[in-house]
C-alpha positions as CSV (number, residue, x, y, z in Angstrom):
1,M,-8.7,1.3,16.1
2,I,-7.5,1.3,12.5
3,S,-8.0,3.6,9.6
4,V,-7.9,1.8,6.2
5,V,-6.6,3.8,3.2
6,I,-7.5,2.5,-0.2
7,P,-6.3,4.2,-3.4
8,T,-8.6,3.5,-6.3
9,Y,-8.4,3.9,-10.1
10,N,-10.9,2.0,-12.3
11,E,-12.1,-0.5,-9.7
12,K,-15.8,-0.2,-10.1
13,K,-16.7,-3.9,-9.6
14,N,-14.4,-4.4,-6.6
15,I,-15.5,-1.6,-4.3
16,S,-18.6,-3.0,-2.7
17,K,-17.1,-6.5,-2.3
18,L,-14.0,-5.1,-0.5
19,L,-16.1,-2.7,1.6
20,D,-18.4,-5.5,2.8
21,S,-15.4,-7.5,4.1
22,L,-13.9,-4.5,5.9
23,L,-17.2,-3.4,7.6
24,K,-17.4,-6.7,9.3
25,Q,-14.2,-6.0,11.2
26,K,-15.1,-4.1,14.4
27,F,-11.5,-2.8,15.0
28,I,-11.7,-0.8,11.8
29,S,-13.4,2.5,12.5
30,E,-12.6,4.4,9.3
31,I,-12.3,3.4,5.6
32,I,-10.9,6.0,3.3
33,F,-11.1,5.7,-0.5
34,V,-8.9,8.1,-2.5
35,D,-9.8,8.0,-6.1
36,D,-7.3,9.0,-8.9
37,N,-9.8,10.4,-11.4
38,S,-11.3,7.0,-12.5
39,T,-13.0,6.8,-15.9
40,D,-15.0,3.6,-15.6
41,G,-17.8,4.5,-13.2
42,T,-15.8,4.0,-10.0
43,I,-16.5,7.6,-9.0
44,L,-20.3,7.0,-9.1
45,E,-19.9,3.8,-7.0
46,L,-17.8,5.8,-4.4
47,K,-20.3,8.6,-4.2
48,K,-22.9,6.0,-3.1
49,L,-20.8,5.2,0.0
50,K,-20.8,8.7,1.5
51,K,-23.8,7.9,3.6
52,I,-22.0,5.1,5.4
53,K,-20.7,6.4,8.7
54,K,-17.3,4.7,8.6
55,V,-16.5,5.6,5.1
56,K,-14.7,8.7,3.7
57,V,-14.3,9.4,0.0
58,F,-11.9,11.8,-1.5
59,F,-11.4,12.5,-5.2
60,R,-8.1,13.9,-6.3
61,N,-9.3,14.7,-9.9
62,L,-5.8,15.7,-11.0
63,D,-4.3,15.1,-14.5
64,Q,-1.3,13.2,-13.0
65,R,-2.5,10.0,-11.5
66,D,-0.2,8.7,-8.7
67,L,-0.8,6.0,-6.1
68,S,1.8,7.3,-3.6
69,K,0.1,10.8,-3.6
70,S,-3.3,9.2,-3.1
71,V,-2.0,7.1,-0.1
72,L,-0.4,10.2,1.5
73,K,-3.7,12.1,1.1
74,G,-5.6,9.4,2.8
75,V,-3.2,9.2,5.7
76,K,-3.3,12.9,6.2
77,I,-7.1,13.0,6.5
78,S,-7.3,9.8,8.7
79,K,-8.1,10.1,12.4
80,N,-6.5,7.0,13.9
81,K,-2.8,6.3,14.9
82,I,-2.7,3.0,13.1
83,I,-3.1,2.9,9.3
84,L,-3.7,0.0,7.0
85,V,-2.9,0.5,3.3
86,M,-4.3,-2.0,0.8
87,D,-5.3,-2.2,-2.9
88,C,-8.9,-2.3,-4.1
89,D,-8.5,-5.2,-6.5
90,L,-9.4,-7.9,-4.0
91,Q,-5.9,-9.5,-4.2
92,H,-5.3,-8.4,-0.5
93,N,-7.4,-10.5,1.7
94,P,-8.9,-8.6,4.8
95,K,-8.7,-11.8,6.8
96,Y,-5.0,-11.0,7.5
97,I,-5.6,-7.6,9.1
98,L,-6.3,-8.8,12.6
99,K,-3.1,-10.9,12.6
100,M,-1.1,-7.9,11.3
101,K,-2.6,-5.6,14.0
102,N,-1.7,-8.1,16.7
103,K,1.9,-8.4,15.5
104,L,2.2,-4.6,15.4
105,I,1.1,-4.2,19.0
106,E,2.6,-7.4,20.6
107,N,6.0,-6.8,19.0
108,N,5.9,-3.0,19.4
109,A,6.7,-2.7,15.7
110,D,6.5,0.3,13.4
111,I,5.1,-1.6,10.5
112,V,3.8,-5.0,9.5
113,I,4.1,-5.9,5.9
114,G,1.8,-8.4,4.1
115,S,4.5,-10.4,2.3
116,R,3.6,-12.1,-0.9
117,F,6.7,-14.3,-1.0
118,G,7.8,-15.6,2.4
119,N,10.5,-18.2,1.6
120,S,9.3,-18.8,-1.9
121,T,9.8,-16.8,-5.1
122,L,6.4,-17.5,-6.7
123,E,3.4,-17.1,-4.5
124,G,-0.4,-17.1,-4.9
125,N,-1.7,-15.6,-8.1
126,L,1.0,-13.0,-8.8
127,G,1.9,-14.7,-12.0
128,I,5.2,-15.9,-13.4
129,F,6.1,-12.6,-15.1
130,R,5.1,-10.4,-12.2
131,S,6.9,-12.7,-9.8
132,L,10.1,-12.6,-11.8
133,I,10.0,-8.8,-12.1
134,S,9.2,-8.4,-8.3
135,N,11.9,-10.8,-7.3
136,L,14.5,-9.1,-9.5
137,A,13.6,-5.7,-8.1
138,I,13.8,-7.1,-4.5
139,R,17.2,-8.6,-5.2
140,L,18.4,-5.3,-6.6
141,I,17.1,-3.4,-3.5
142,N,18.8,-5.9,-1.2
143,L,22.1,-5.6,-3.1
144,I,22.4,-1.9,-3.2
145,L,20.4,-0.8,-0.2
146,S,20.6,-3.8,2.2
147,K,17.9,-6.2,3.1
148,K,15.2,-4.8,5.4
149,S,12.1,-6.6,4.3
150,L,11.0,-9.8,2.6
151,D,8.7,-7.8,0.4
152,P,9.5,-4.1,0.3
153,L,7.3,-3.6,-2.7
154,S,4.1,-4.9,-1.2
155,G,1.0,-2.8,-1.4
156,F,-0.5,-4.3,1.7
157,F,0.8,-3.1,5.1
158,L,-0.2,-1.9,8.5
159,C,1.8,0.9,10.2
160,R,1.9,3.6,12.8
161,K,0.8,6.8,11.3
162,E,3.9,8.7,12.4
163,V,6.3,6.6,10.3
164,I,4.6,8.2,7.3
165,L,3.8,11.7,8.4
166,D,7.0,12.4,10.4
167,Y,9.3,11.4,7.5
168,E,7.4,12.3,4.3
169,N,9.7,15.2,3.6
170,T,12.4,12.7,2.6
171,F,10.1,10.5,0.6
172,F,10.2,10.3,-3.2
173,K,6.3,10.8,-3.0
174,R,5.8,9.6,-6.6
175,G,5.0,6.3,-8.2
176,Y,3.4,3.1,-6.9
177,K,5.8,1.9,-4.2
178,I,5.0,4.0,-1.2
179,L,6.2,1.2,1.1
180,F,9.7,1.5,-0.4
181,D,9.6,5.2,0.7
182,I,8.6,4.3,4.2
183,I,11.3,1.6,4.6
184,Y,14.3,3.2,2.8
185,N,13.6,6.9,2.8
186,G,12.0,7.3,6.2
187,K,12.7,6.2,9.8
188,H,16.3,5.0,10.0
189,N,15.8,2.2,12.6
190,I,12.3,1.2,11.6
191,K,11.1,-2.0,13.2
192,I,9.5,-4.3,10.6
193,E,7.4,-7.4,11.1
194,H,6.0,-9.6,8.3
195,Q,2.7,-11.5,7.8
196,N,2.9,-14.1,5.0
197,I,-0.2,-13.7,2.7
198,F,-1.7,-15.6,-0.1
199,F,-2.1,-13.2,-3.0
200,N,-5.6,-13.6,-4.5
201,K,-6.3,-13.7,-8.2
202,R,-7.8,-10.6,-9.7
203,K,-11.3,-11.3,-10.9
204,Y,-12.5,-7.9,-12.1
205,E,-10.9,-4.9,-13.8
206,N,-7.4,-4.8,-15.1
207,S,-3.9,-4.6,-13.5
208,K,-2.3,-1.2,-13.7
209,F,1.3,-2.6,-14.0
210,N,3.2,-1.1,-16.9
211,L,6.5,0.3,-18.0
212,K,5.8,3.6,-16.4
213,I,5.6,2.0,-13.0
214,I,9.0,0.4,-13.6
215,A,10.5,3.7,-14.7
216,L,9.2,5.5,-11.6
217,F,10.5,2.8,-9.3
218,L,14.0,3.1,-10.8
219,A,13.8,6.9,-10.3
220,Q,12.7,6.2,-6.7
221,I,15.8,4.1,-6.1
222,L,18.0,6.9,-7.6
223,H,16.3,9.4,-5.2
224,T,17.2,7.1,-2.3
225,L,20.9,6.7,-3.4
226,L,21.6,10.3,-4.5
227,V,19.4,12.4,-2.2
228,V,18.4,10.5,1.0
229,K,21.5,8.4,1.6
230,K,23.8,11.3,0.7
231,N,22.2,13.6,3.3
232,K,22.2,11.0,6.2
């Protein structure tokens, strides 16, 4: 069975639509929403879900919003050994989850990443600017840290719980790229599989992408180079 961890911040209009899709999948036994002190009514929407048996809701309510910390909190309170992390913006299609689960088990992998790019540099509805930024970042990662994944910055992945909890002490644990921590700051010989996905267009609410996210990611790379790699 799978536990789904969904970090949220100002996603009021997306919650019920995503939940409806997830509840239809019988191999998902637990859906965990971790909210980062939303201000748009998301909290009220999440409180309505507490009566649903499969759903858990946690409110961080901290001044410092942080996606990585929200994901880690969700993983720690989850009950299953297989974890799916996805965004709440409806850009990650739940139809891929079963394929990702099958790849994880059949290939005895540690993680299956929902890759937005595959063999192309512009995929789905990521947009030209976001595609250019993401591809530039991936090229930088491949150059200085070696290539381990087609999309090490994806927010959509399925993994074994231990690849997070057993290695979190070496993670950067800040920012919006928790997958990067798992791949480059965690298990040394991590076995990675990929599932090509079509990145849906956001219909509701706004993207959280900004300069702060870029700055935190650069700090995360420095952490990997100066702390993690140096101590291995």
